[in-house]
C-alpha positions as CSV (number, residue, x, y, z in Angstrom):
1,M,135.2,135.7,75.4
2,R,134.6,133.9,78.6
3,R,137.1,132.0,80.8
4,L,136.0,128.5,81.5
5,W,138.9,127.6,83.9
6,P,139.9,128.7,86.5
7,D,137.2,130.9,88.0
8,P,134.9,131.5,85.0
9,S,134.5,135.1,84.1
10,E,134.0,137.4,81.1
11,I,137.0,138.8,79.3
12,D,136.4,142.3,78.0
13,D,140.0,143.2,77.0
14,V,141.8,140.2,75.5
15,A,145.1,142.1,75.1
16,A,145.2,143.2,78.8
17,Y,144.2,139.7,79.9
18,V,147.1,138.1,78.0
19,A,149.6,140.8,78.9
20,A,148.9,140.3,82.6
21,D,150.2,136.7,82.5
22,P,153.6,136.5,84.2
23,R,156.5,135.7,81.8
24,P,159.7,135.8,83.8
25,A,162.7,135.6,81.5
26,P,164.9,132.6,82.3
27,A,168.5,133.2,83.1
28,G,170.4,134.2,80.0
29,R,167.6,134.1,77.5
30,P,164.1,135.5,76.8
31,W,160.8,133.8,77.8
32,L,159.6,131.9,74.7
33,L,155.9,131.2,74.0
34,V,154.7,129.3,70.9
35,N,151.3,130.3,69.5
36,M,149.5,127.8,67.3
37,I,146.0,126.9,66.1
38,A,144.9,123.4,65.2
39,S,141.7,121.6,64.2
40,L,140.2,118.9,66.4
41,D,142.1,116.3,64.4
42,G,145.4,118.1,64.7
43,A,145.7,119.9,61.4
44,I,147.4,123.2,61.5
45,T,146.4,124.4,58.0
46,V,143.6,124.3,55.5
47,D,144.7,124.3,51.9
48,G,148.3,125.0,53.1
49,R,147.4,128.1,55.2
50,S,146.5,128.5,58.9
51,G,143.9,131.2,58.2
52,G,141.2,128.8,57.4
53,L,141.1,127.5,61.0
54,G,140.6,130.9,62.7
55,R,137.7,133.0,63.8
56,P,137.5,136.5,65.3
57,A,138.4,135.2,68.8
58,D,141.5,133.6,67.5
59,K,142.5,136.7,65.6
60,A,142.1,138.7,68.9
61,M,144.3,136.2,70.8
62,F,146.9,136.3,68.0
63,S,147.1,140.1,68.2
64,A,147.2,140.0,72.0
65,L,150.0,137.5,72.2
66,R,152.0,139.5,69.6
67,G,151.2,142.6,71.6
68,A,152.7,141.1,74.8
69,A,156.0,140.1,73.1
70,D,159.1,142.1,72.4
71,V,159.9,139.9,69.4
72,V,157.7,137.9,67.0
73,L,159.7,134.8,65.8
74,A,159.0,132.7,62.7
75,G,160.8,130.4,60.4
76,A,161.6,131.6,56.8
77,G,159.2,129.0,55.3
78,T,156.3,130.3,57.4
79,V,157.2,133.9,56.5
80,R,157.0,133.0,52.8
81,T,153.9,130.8,53.0
82,E,151.8,133.2,55.1
83,G,153.0,136.3,53.3
84,Y,154.4,138.0,56.4
85,G,154.6,141.8,56.7
86,P,155.8,143.7,59.7
87,P,153.7,143.6,62.9
88,R,151.1,146.4,63.0
89,P,149.5,146.6,66.4
90,G,146.5,148.9,66.8
91,P,146.5,152.1,68.9
92,A,145.3,150.4,72.1
93,I,148.0,147.8,72.1
94,R,150.6,150.4,71.2
95,A,149.5,152.6,74.2
96,A,149.6,149.6,76.5
97,R,153.1,148.6,75.3
98,R,154.3,152.2,76.0
99,D,152.8,152.0,79.5
100,R,154.7,148.7,80.1
101,G,158.0,150.3,78.9
102,Q,158.1,148.3,75.6
103,A,158.6,149.6,72.1
104,E,155.3,150.4,70.5
105,V,155.7,147.7,67.9
106,P,157.3,144.2,68.4
107,R,160.3,143.4,66.2
108,L,160.1,140.5,63.8
109,A,162.8,137.8,63.9
110,V,163.2,135.3,61.0
111,V,165.1,132.1,61.3
112,S,166.8,130.9,58.1
113,R,169.9,128.8,57.3
114,S,169.7,129.4,53.5
115,L,168.7,133.1,53.7
116,A,166.2,132.7,50.8
117,L,164.6,135.9,51.8
118,D,163.9,139.0,49.6
119,P,165.4,142.2,51.0
120,A,162.8,144.1,49.1
121,A,159.9,142.3,50.9
122,S,157.5,144.4,52.9
123,L,158.5,142.7,56.2
124,F,161.9,144.5,55.8
125,T,161.0,147.7,53.9
126,E,157.9,148.6,55.9
127,A,159.2,147.7,59.3
128,T,159.3,150.3,62.1
129,D,162.5,148.7,63.4
130,A,164.7,146.5,61.3
131,P,163.8,142.8,61.8
132,F,166.3,140.3,63.2
133,V,167.5,137.6,60.8
134,L,168.9,134.6,62.8
135,T,171.2,132.5,60.7
136,C,174.5,130.5,60.9
137,Q,178.0,130.7,59.5
138,A,177.1,128.3,56.7
139,S,174.6,130.7,55.2
140,P,175.7,132.4,51.9
141,A,177.9,135.4,52.7
142,S,176.4,137.4,49.8
143,A,172.9,137.0,51.2
144,R,174.0,138.0,54.7
145,E,175.5,141.2,53.2
146,A,172.4,142.0,51.3
147,L,170.1,141.4,54.2
148,A,172.3,143.4,56.5
149,E,171.2,146.5,54.6
150,V,167.6,146.0,55.8
151,A,167.9,143.8,58.9
152,E,170.0,143.1,62.0
153,V,171.7,139.8,61.1
154,V,172.6,137.5,64.0
155,V,175.0,134.7,63.2
156,A,174.5,131.8,65.7
157,G,176.0,128.4,65.1
158,T,178.2,126.9,62.4
159,D,176.3,124.5,60.1
160,Q,172.8,125.0,61.5
161,V,171.2,127.9,63.4
162,D,172.0,127.4,67.1
163,L,168.7,128.5,68.6
164,A,169.9,128.6,72.2
165,L,172.8,130.9,71.2
166,A,170.5,133.0,69.0
167,L,168.1,133.6,71.9
168,A,171.0,134.4,74.2
169,E,172.1,137.0,71.6
170,L,168.6,138.5,71.5
171,H,168.6,138.6,75.3
172,H,171.8,140.6,75.2
173,R,169.9,143.1,73.0
174,G,167.3,143.6,75.6
175,V,164.6,141.1,74.4
176,R,162.7,139.6,77.3
177,T,159.7,137.9,75.7
178,I,159.4,136.1,72.3
179,C,156.2,134.9,70.6
180,C,157.0,132.2,68.1
181,E,154.5,131.5,65.3
182,G,156.1,128.4,63.8
183,G,156.4,126.7,61.5
184,P,156.5,123.1,62.7
185,S,160.2,122.5,62.1
186,L,161.2,125.6,64.0
187,N,158.8,124.5,66.8
188,G,160.5,121.1,66.8
189,D,164.0,122.6,67.0
190,L,162.9,124.8,69.9
191,L,161.4,121.8,71.7
192,A,164.5,119.7,71.2
193,A,166.6,122.5,72.7
194,D,164.2,122.7,75.7
195,L,163.5,126.4,74.9
196,V,159.7,126.3,75.1
197,D,158.3,128.0,78.2
198,E,154.7,128.5,77.1
199,W,152.4,126.9,74.5
200,A,149.3,128.9,73.4
201,L,147.0,126.5,71.6
202,T,143.7,127.4,70.0
203,L,141.5,124.4,69.1
204,S,139.3,125.1,66.1
205,P,136.0,123.2,65.9
206,L,136.8,121.6,62.5
207,L,137.8,118.2,61.3
208,V,140.1,118.7,58.4
209,G,141.4,115.3,57.4
210,G,143.8,114.8,54.6
211,A,147.6,115.2,55.0
212,A,147.8,118.5,56.8
213,G,150.8,118.7,59.1
214,R,151.1,118.8,62.9
215,A,152.3,121.7,65.0
216,I,155.7,120.1,65.6
217,T,157.9,118.1,63.3
218,G,161.5,116.9,63.4
219,A,163.4,114.8,65.8
220,A,161.5,113.9,69.0
221,P,163.0,115.1,72.4
222,P,164.5,112.4,74.6
223,A,161.1,112.2,76.5
224,P,157.7,113.9,76.1
225,V,157.9,117.4,77.6
226,P,155.5,117.9,80.5
227,M,153.2,120.9,80.4
228,R,150.5,122.2,82.7
229,L,147.2,124.0,81.9
230,D,147.2,127.6,83.1
231,W,143.9,128.8,81.7
232,L,141.1,127.8,79.3
233,V,139.0,130.4,77.4
234,E,136.1,130.0,75.0
235,G,135.3,132.4,72.2
236,D,133.4,132.0,68.9
237,G,133.2,128.2,69.4
238,L,137.0,128.0,69.7
239,L,138.9,126.8,72.8
240,L,141.9,129.0,73.6
241,T,144.4,127.6,76.0
242,R,147.6,128.5,77.8
243,W,150.0,125.8,78.8
244,L,153.3,126.3,80.8
245,R,156.4,124.1,80.9
246,D,156.3,122.1,84.0
247,R,159.9,122.3,85.1
């Protein structure tokens, strides 16, 4: 890959490049980055899945961003659609995480109000450390009990998942950096709560058309949220960008 801005240069180690970016945890909660890929016309899926947009450079960035985070966050719908398993970083990323004082493998966190999750799914049964399940008091008690056998269930909020409270609970458990992978409704809820610190966007050189969704859905924030470009990288014809919340 090569950096186009600022100060163009070659990038030999994508994981080290991404991990070197400063991500200071805000007071009382982890730093939260959102990682998304989109076509030139804004589609985030091809035939319902994001994989059709990616190329090797995006896969390398995807792994690098996961490798920099303490927790990988996703909504239950995304977990089901994309067939999530537990994070499985390679040896180099594991070693780098150890050197930074992180656990070798990031933990997964799934947001769900309904708790329509299978405790026998591989994301639970094959995980190095039990995933977090972030839910609310209105979720079915029986499902909470079943998932508590294979996950660390965090109840935050009454009728809906209170994401600010959930992130504060993760912060109390030592989480300092979160990589969110969507889906769009979770991204929208995080944006509405002003919890997005970093937006990692890969632009795929495709025009998809059709009715594919956007990266954020749901109620709009009171005003558009200002972001500033931190770097721009090219690889395999993709543009990979890092944007920071302009606070």
